[in-house]
C-alpha positions as a Markdown table, in Angstrom:
| # | Residue | x | y | z |
|---|---|---|---|---|
| 1 | Unk | 19.5 | 6.5 | 15.3 |
| 2 | Unk | 15.5 | 6.9 | 13.8 |
| 3 | Unk | 14.8 | 3.0 | 14.3 |
| 4 | Unk | 11.3 | 2.2 | 12.6 |
| 5 | Unk | 9.5 | -0.9 | 13.0 |
| 6 | Unk | 8.2 | -2.7 | 9.7 |
| 7 | Unk | 5.4 | -4.7 | 9.7 |
| 8 | Unk | 4.1 | -5.9 | 6.4 |
| 9 | Unk | 8.2 | -5.8 | 5.0 |
| 10 | Unk | 7.5 | -9.3 | 2.7 |
| 11 | Unk | 5.0 | -7.6 | 1.1 |
| 12 | Unk | 5.4 | -5.2 | -2.5 |
| 13 | Unk | 5.4 | -1.8 | -0.7 |
| 14 | Unk | 6.9 | -3.2 | 2.6 |
| 15 | Unk | 10.0 | -4.7 | 0.5 |
| 16 | Unk | 10.8 | -1.7 | -1.0 |
| 17 | Unk | 10.0 | 0.6 | 1.9 |
| 18 | Unk | 12.8 | -1.3 | 3.7 |
| 19 | Unk | 15.5 | -0.2 | 1.6 |
| 20 | Unk | 14.6 | 3.4 | 1.0 |
| 21 | Unk | 14.6 | 3.5 | 5.5 |
| 22 | Unk | 18.0 | 1.9 | 5.4 |
| 23 | Unk | 19.5 | 4.7 | 2.5 |
| 24 | Unk | 17.4 | 7.4 | 4.8 |
| 25 | Unk | 20.0 | 6.2 | 7.9 |
| 26 | Unk | 17.4 | 4.4 | 9.8 |
| 27 | Unk | 17.8 | 1.4 | 11.9 |
| 28 | Unk | 15.5 | -1.2 | 11.0 |
| 29 | Unk | 14.0 | -4.4 | 11.6 |
| 30 | Unk | 10.5 | -6.0 | 10.8 |
| 31 | Unk | 8.3 | -8.5 | 12.7 |
| 32 | Unk | 6.4 | -10.7 | 10.3 |
| 33 | Unk | 4.6 | -14.1 | 11.1 |
| 34 | Unk | 6.6 | -17.3 | 10.0 |
| 35 | Unk | 5.3 | -18.1 | 7.0 |
| 36 | Unk | 7.1 | -15.1 | 5.3 |
| 37 | Unk | 10.1 | -14.8 | 7.1 |
| 38 | Unk | 11.2 | -17.1 | 4.5 |
| 39 | Unk | 9.7 | -14.9 | 1.7 |
| 40 | Unk | 10.5 | -11.6 | 1.9 |
| 41 | Unk | 14.5 | -9.7 | 1.5 |
| 42 | Unk | 15.7 | -9.8 | 6.0 |
| 43 | Unk | 18.8 | -10.4 | 4.7 |
| 44 | Unk | 20.0 | -6.2 | 5.3 |
| 45 | Unk | 17.6 | -6.2 | 8.3 |
| 46 | Unk | 19.3 | -6.5 | 11.4 |
| 47 | Unk | 16.4 | -7.8 | 13.7 |
| 48 | Unk | 13.0 | -10.2 | 12.6 |
| 49 | Unk | 10.6 | -10.7 | 15.5 |
| 50 | Unk | 8.2 | -13.4 | 15.0 |
| 51 | Unk | 4.6 | -13.1 | 15.2 |
| 52 | Unk | 2.2 | -16.1 | 15.7 |
| 53 | Unk | -0.6 | -14.8 | 16.4 |
| 54 | Unk | 0.0 | -13.6 | 19.6 |
| 55 | Unk | -0.3 | -10.5 | 21.6 |
| 56 | Unk | 2.4 | -10.6 | 24.1 |
| 57 | Unk | 5.0 | -12.0 | 20.7 |
| 58 | Unk | 3.9 | -7.9 | 19.5 |
| 59 | Unk | 4.6 | -6.0 | 22.8 |
| 60 | Unk | 7.3 | -8.3 | 23.4 |
| 61 | Unk | 9.2 | -6.9 | 20.2 |
| 62 | Unk | 8.5 | -2.4 | 20.6 |
| 63 | Unk | 9.7 | -3.4 | 24.6 |
| 64 | Unk | 13.0 | -4.9 | 22.8 |
| 65 | Unk | 13.4 | -2.6 | 19.6 |
| 66 | Unk | 11.6 | 0.5 | 21.1 |
| 67 | Unk | 10.6 | 2.0 | 17.6 |
| 68 | Unk | 10.8 | 5.4 | 16.7 |
| 69 | Unk | 8.4 | 5.3 | 14.3 |
| 70 | Unk | 6.0 | 1.7 | 13.3 |
| 71 | Unk | 5.4 | 1.7 | 9.6 |
| 72 | Unk | 2.0 | -1.0 | 9.8 |
| 73 | Unk | 1.8 | -1.8 | 5.6 |
| 74 | Unk | 1.3 | -5.6 | 7.1 |
| 75 | Unk | -2.4 | -6.4 | 5.4 |
| 76 | Unk | -4.5 | -9.4 | 3.4 |
| 77 | Unk | -5.6 | -8.3 | 0.4 |
| 78 | Unk | -9.2 | -10.1 | -1.5 |
| 79 | Unk | -10.1 | -8.2 | -4.4 |
| 80 | Unk | -13.6 | -10.6 | -4.1 |
| 81 | Unk | -13.6 | -12.8 | -0.2 |
| 82 | Unk | -15.1 | -16.3 | 0.3 |
| 83 | Unk | -16.2 | -17.8 | 3.1 |
| 84 | Unk | -13.9 | -19.4 | 4.4 |
| 85 | Unk | -11.9 | -16.4 | 3.9 |
| 86 | Unk | -13.5 | -14.0 | 6.4 |
| 87 | Unk | -11.1 | -15.2 | 9.3 |
| 88 | Unk | -8.1 | -14.8 | 7.9 |
| 89 | Unk | -9.5 | -10.8 | 6.3 |
| 90 | Unk | -9.7 | -10.1 | 9.9 |
| 91 | Unk | -6.5 | -11.8 | 11.9 |
| 92 | Unk | -3.8 | -10.2 | 9.2 |
| 93 | Unk | -6.3 | -6.8 | 8.6 |
| 94 | Unk | -8.0 | -6.3 | 12.2 |
| 95 | Unk | -6.9 | -7.9 | 14.7 |
| 96 | Unk | -3.1 | -7.9 | 13.8 |
| 97 | Unk | -2.9 | -4.5 | 13.4 |
| 98 | Unk | -5.1 | -4.2 | 16.6 |
| 99 | Unk | -2.9 | -5.7 | 18.2 |
| 100 | Unk | 0.4 | -3.3 | 17.2 |
| 101 | Unk | -1.8 | 0.1 | 18.6 |
| 102 | Unk | -1.7 | -2.5 | 22.2 |
| 103 | Unk | 2.0 | -3.1 | 21.9 |
| 104 | Unk | 2.7 | 0.8 | 21.3 |
| 105 | Unk | 0.7 | 1.4 | 24.4 |
| 106 | Unk | 2.2 | -0.2 | 26.3 |
| 107 | Unk | 6.0 | 0.5 | 24.9 |
| 108 | Unk | 5.1 | 4.1 | 24.6 |
| 109 | Unk | 6.2 | 4.6 | 20.9 |
| 110 | Unk | 3.5 | 7.1 | 19.7 |
| 111 | Unk | 3.9 | 7.3 | 16.2 |
| 112 | Unk | 2.6 | 5.3 | 13.7 |
| 113 | Unk | 2.4 | 6.0 | 9.6 |
| 114 | Unk | -1.1 | 3.1 | 8.5 |
| 115 | Unk | -1.4 | 1.6 | 5.1 |
| 116 | Unk | -4.5 | 2.5 | 3.8 |
| 117 | Unk | -5.9 | 1.8 | 0.7 |
| 118 | Unk | -8.8 | 4.4 | -1.8 |
| 119 | Unk | -11.0 | 1.3 | -1.8 |
| 120 | Unk | -12.4 | 3.0 | 1.3 |
| 121 | Unk | -14.2 | 5.6 | -0.5 |
| 122 | Unk | -16.4 | 3.5 | -3.2 |
| 123 | Unk | -17.0 | 7.1 | -5.9 |
| 124 | Unk | -18.7 | 4.3 | -8.5 |
| 125 | Unk | -19.8 | 7.2 | -11.0 |
| 126 | Unk | -20.2 | 11.2 | -11.3 |
| 127 | Unk | -21.5 | 12.8 | -9.3 |
| 128 | Unk | -18.0 | 12.0 | -7.4 |
| 129 | Unk | -20.1 | 12.9 | -4.2 |
| 130 | Unk | -19.7 | 9.4 | -2.5 |
| 131 | Unk | -20.0 | 9.9 | 1.4 |
| 132 | Unk | -16.4 | 9.8 | 3.5 |
| 133 | Unk | -16.5 | 6.2 | 3.9 |
| 134 | Unk | -18.0 | 4.2 | 1.1 |
| 135 | Unk | -15.5 | 0.0 | 1.0 |
| 136 | Unk | -16.0 | -1.6 | -2.2 |
| 137 | Unk | -15.7 | -4.4 | -0.5 |
| 138 | Unk | -14.6 | -7.0 | 2.6 |
| 139 | Unk | -11.2 | -5.5 | 2.7 |
| 140 | Unk | -11.8 | -2.1 | 2.2 |
| 141 | Unk | -14.2 | -2.9 | 5.4 |
| 142 | Unk | -11.4 | -4.3 | 7.9 |
| 143 | Unk | -9.1 | -1.7 | 6.6 |
| 144 | Unk | -11.9 | 1.3 | 8.1 |
| 145 | Unk | -12.1 | -1.4 | 11.2 |
| 146 | Unk | -8.7 | -0.2 | 11.9 |
| 147 | Unk | -9.0 | 2.9 | 11.3 |
| 148 | Unk | -12.2 | 3.4 | 13.7 |
| 149 | Unk | -9.8 | 1.4 | 16.3 |
| 150 | Unk | -6.7 | 3.4 | 15.9 |
| 151 | Unk | -9.2 | 6.3 | 17.3 |
| 152 | Unk | -9.3 | 5.3 | 20.2 |
| 153 | Unk | -6.0 | 4.3 | 20.6 |
| 154 | Unk | -5.0 | 7.8 | 19.6 |
| 155 | Unk | -7.6 | 8.9 | 22.6 |
| 156 | Unk | -6.0 | 6.4 | 25.3 |
| 157 | Unk | -2.4 | 6.1 | 24.0 |
| 158 | Unk | -0.8 | 9.7 | 22.0 |
| 159 | Unk | -0.4 | 8.6 | 19.1 |
| 160 | Unk | 0.1 | 11.3 | 16.8 |
| 161 | Unk | -0.7 | 8.6 | 13.2 |
| 162 | Unk | -0.5 | 9.3 | 9.8 |
| 163 | Unk | -2.6 | 7.3 | 7.2 |
| 164 | Unk | -1.1 | 6.7 | 3.9 |
| 165 | Unk | -4.4 | 5.9 | 1.2 |
| 166 | Unk | -2.7 | 4.3 | -1.7 |
| 167 | Unk | -4.3 | 3.8 | -5.6 |
| 168 | Unk | -2.4 | 1.2 | -7.8 |
| 169 | Unk | 1.3 | 1.0 | -7.1 |
| 170 | Unk | 4.0 | -0.3 | -9.5 |
| 171 | Unk | 7.8 | -0.6 | -9.7 |
| 172 | Unk | 10.3 | -2.4 | -9.7 |
| 173 | Unk | 10.3 | -6.5 | -8.9 |
| 174 | Unk | 6.1 | -6.5 | -8.9 |
| 175 | Unk | 5.4 | -10.1 | -9.3 |
| 176 | Unk | 1.7 | -9.4 | -8.2 |
| 177 | Unk | -0.8 | -10.4 | -10.9 |
| 178 | Unk | -2.0 | -7.0 | -11.5 |
| 179 | Unk | -3.1 | -4.5 | -14.3 |
| 180 | Unk | 0.7 | -3.7 | -14.8 |
| 181 | Unk | 1.6 | -7.6 | -14.7 |
| 182 | Unk | -1.0 | -8.5 | -17.1 |
| 183 | Unk | 0.0 | -5.9 | -20.3 |
| 184 | Unk | 3.4 | -6.5 | -19.5 |
| 185 | Unk | 3.0 | -10.0 | -20.0 |
| 186 | Unk | 0.9 | -9.2 | -23.5 |
| 187 | Unk | 3.9 | -7.0 | -24.6 |
| 188 | Unk | 5.8 | -9.6 | -24.2 |
| 189 | Unk | 3.9 | -12.7 | -25.7 |
| 190 | Unk | 2.3 | -10.7 | -28.3 |
| 191 | Unk | -1.3 | -12.9 | -27.2 |
| 192 | Unk | -4.5 | -11.1 | -27.8 |
| 193 | Unk | -6.2 | -9.7 | -23.8 |
| 194 | Unk | -9.4 | -9.5 | -23.6 |
| 195 | Unk | -10.4 | -6.3 | -21.5 |
| 196 | Unk | -13.3 | -3.9 | -20.2 |
| 197 | Unk | -14.4 | -1.4 | -22.1 |
| 198 | Unk | -10.8 | 0.3 | -20.0 |
| 199 | Unk | -13.5 | 3.8 | -19.3 |
| 200 | Unk | -12.5 | 3.8 | -15.2 |
| 201 | Unk | -9.4 | 6.2 | -14.0 |
| 202 | Unk | -6.7 | 4.3 | -13.1 |
| 203 | Unk | -4.0 | 6.3 | -10.1 |
| 204 | Unk | -0.8 | 4.5 | -10.6 |
| 205 | Unk | 1.8 | 5.6 | -7.7 |
| 206 | Unk | 5.8 | 4.5 | -8.0 |
| 207 | Unk | 6.9 | 2.7 | -6.0 |
| 208 | Unk | 10.0 | 4.8 | -5.1 |
| 209 | Unk | 7.2 | 7.6 | -4.2 |
| 210 | Unk | 5.0 | 6.4 | -2.4 |
| 211 | Unk | 8.1 | 4.8 | 0.0 |
| 212 | Unk | 9.4 | 8.8 | -0.3 |
| 213 | Unk | 5.4 | 9.8 | 1.4 |
| 214 | Unk | 5.8 | 7.0 | 4.3 |
| 215 | Unk | 9.1 | 8.3 | 5.2 |
| 216 | Unk | 8.4 | 11.7 | 4.7 |
| 217 | Unk | 5.0 | 11.2 | 6.5 |
| 218 | Unk | 6.4 | 10.3 | 9.9 |
| 219 | Unk | 8.7 | 13.3 | 9.6 |
| 220 | Unk | 5.5 | 14.8 | 9.9 |
| 221 | Unk | 4.1 | 13.2 | 12.5 |
| 222 | Unk | 7.5 | 13.2 | 14.8 |
| 223 | Unk | 7.2 | 16.7 | 14.2 |
| 224 | Unk | 3.1 | 17.0 | 15.7 |
| 225 | Unk | 2.7 | 17.8 | 19.2 |
| 226 | Unk | -0.4 | 17.1 | 19.9 |
| 227 | Unk | -2.2 | 13.2 | 19.3 |
| 228 | Unk | -3.8 | 12.5 | 15.7 |
| 229 | Unk | -5.0 | 11.0 | 13.1 |
| 230 | Unk | -4.2 | 12.0 | 10.0 |
| 231 | Unk | -5.5 | 10.5 | 6.9 |
| 232 | Unk | -3.9 | 11.8 | 2.8 |
| 233 | Unk | -4.1 | 10.3 | -0.3 |
| 234 | Unk | -1.1 | 9.5 | -2.3 |
| 235 | Unk | -2.1 | 9.2 | -5.8 |
| 236 | Unk | 0.4 | 10.2 | -9.0 |
| 237 | Unk | -1.3 | 13.4 | -10.1 |
| 238 | Unk | -1.8 | 11.3 | -13.5 |
| 239 | Unk | -4.6 | 10.0 | -13.3 |
| 240 | Unk | -5.6 | 8.8 | -16.4 |
| 241 | Unk | -8.2 | 5.9 | -17.6 |
| 242 | Unk | -7.3 | 2.7 | -18.4 |
| 243 | Unk | -7.5 | 3.0 | -22.0 |
| 244 | Unk | -5.1 | 5.8 | -21.7 |
| 245 | Unk | -2.2 | 3.9 | -19.1 |
| 246 | Unk | -2.4 | 1.3 | -21.8 |
| 247 | Unk | -1.1 | 3.8 | -24.2 |
| 248 | Unk | 0.9 | 5.6 | -22.2 |
| 249 | Unk | 3.1 | 1.9 | -22.2 |
| 250 | Unk | 2.4 | 1.7 | -26.2 |
| 251 | Unk | 4.4 | 5.0 | -26.3 |
| 252 | Unk | 7.2 | 3.9 | -23.7 |
| 253 | Unk | 7.2 | 0.7 | -25.6 |
| 254 | Unk | 7.0 | 1.8 | -29.1 |
| 255 | Unk | 4.6 | -0.4 | -30.8 |
| 256 | Unk | 1.6 | -1.9 | -30.3 |
| 257 | Unk | -0.3 | -3.9 | -27.8 |
| 258 | Unk | -2.7 | -6.4 | -28.7 |
| 259 | Unk | -5.5 | -5.5 | -26.8 |
| 260 | Unk | -9.7 | -6.1 | -27.2 |
| 261 | Unk | -11.6 | -3.6 | -24.7 |
| 262 | Unk | -14.9 | -4.4 | -24.7 |
| 263 | Unk | -14.3 | -7.7 | -24.6 |
| 264 | Unk | -15.0 | -8.4 | -20.9 |
| 265 | Unk | -17.6 | -6.5 | -18.1 |
| 266 | Unk | -16.8 | -4.5 | -15.6 |
| 267 | Unk | -16.1 | -6.3 | -12.2 |
| 268 | Unk | -19.1 | -5.6 | -9.3 |
| 269 | Unk | -18.3 | -2.2 | -7.4 |
| 270 | Unk | -16.0 | -1.1 | -10.2 |
| 271 | Unk | -13.9 | 2.0 | -8.9 |
| 272 | Unk | -14.8 | 4.4 | -12.1 |
| 273 | Unk | -13.1 | 7.4 | -10.1 |
| 274 | Unk | -10.8 | 7.1 | -7.3 |
| 275 | Unk | -11.0 | 8.8 | -4.7 |
| 276 | Unk | -10.3 | 12.4 | -4.1 |
| 277 | Unk | -8.6 | 12.9 | -1.1 |
| 278 | Unk | -6.7 | 15.3 | 0.8 |
| 279 | Unk | -2.6 | 15.8 | -0.6 |
| 280 | Unk | 0.4 | 14.1 | 2.1 |
| 281 | Unk | 1.7 | 17.3 | 3.3 |
| 282 | Unk | 4.9 | 18.7 | 1.4 |
| 283 | Unk | 5.3 | 15.4 | -0.4 |
| 284 | Unk | 4.8 | 15.3 | -4.5 |
| 285 | Unk | 5.1 | 12.7 | -6.9 |
| 286 | Unk | 8.6 | 12.6 | -8.8 |
| 287 | Unk | 8.6 | 9.9 | -11.3 |
| 288 | Unk | 6.2 | 10.4 | -14.5 |
| 289 | Unk | 4.2 | 7.2 | -15.3 |
| 290 | Unk | 5.8 | 7.5 | -19.3 |
| 291 | Unk | 9.1 | 7.6 | -17.4 |
| 292 | Unk | 8.2 | 4.6 | -14.7 |
| 293 | Unk | 6.5 | 1.7 | -17.7 |
| 294 | Unk | 10.5 | 2.8 | -19.1 |
| 295 | Unk | 12.2 | 2.0 | -16.6 |
| 296 | Unk | 10.1 | -1.6 | -16.2 |
| 297 | Unk | 10.3 | -2.1 | -19.7 |
| 298 | Unk | 14.2 | -2.4 | -19.7 |
| 299 | Unk | 14.0 | -4.1 | -16.6 |
| 300 | Unk | 11.6 | -6.2 | -18.2 |
| 301 | Unk | 14.4 | -6.2 | -21.4 |
| 302 | Unk | 17.5 | -6.9 | -19.1 |
| 303 | Unk | 15.9 | -9.5 | -17.4 |
| 304 | Unk | 15.0 | -12.3 | -20.3 |
């Protein structure tokens, strides 16, 4: 039986990934900060390793569980940071990941699937010729810092690592205050919502498709014969402007949304077009945006 050690299992994507791994026949363990142990869905997980900030704890977890692959999804997302949030950002997005890599080096586990972000590649407007790395914010910069550290461990620990750069995710059970949550709340309440002009392009990928990408990436990494650090974009292939996303939700719901486009400015360093990166070989999204939104609306109605 393949063994998966998952970080970030209390998050939206991580909690779904644990379920997907178990359905695929993997034995799953998670390593989590003690503060998150009360909130994640660990009921079906055989082992939970507590992390309080010490490298030794991560080494013990890897030595004990001996994973076939590590799925690293833990991170602290902040669209904009304040000075007192710098330390938590570094600890969550750089320090913990480095401790994980060190533990992999010590334990001999060589397969890593890492969650990156499309915000590591800032493309504000055409022409889309941004350099390979241009962070939107400090969060994206910390994600890149971890990838740079990863290159060292690929060389010294012979890791076979695949980073999946994610864009916007959605799906059942998503309580994050992101675009679709706001639109669904507006659909439910009928209260007008002030929006930006809505010309920015959105790349929405259903969480089930993202989980399939993580499993597929792990299997690809297991087949690699040489150390590697590969990076792929997990795109929904249906990139739309924000206005088009809203119109698709209206089609799914069968009624208009009270949206007031142009009443708010774009936020600073708005990503106007997502990164055009290489696709994960052998993976394609299976859930169209219209299908995914129809299912979300049904879920919303069933929960009332």
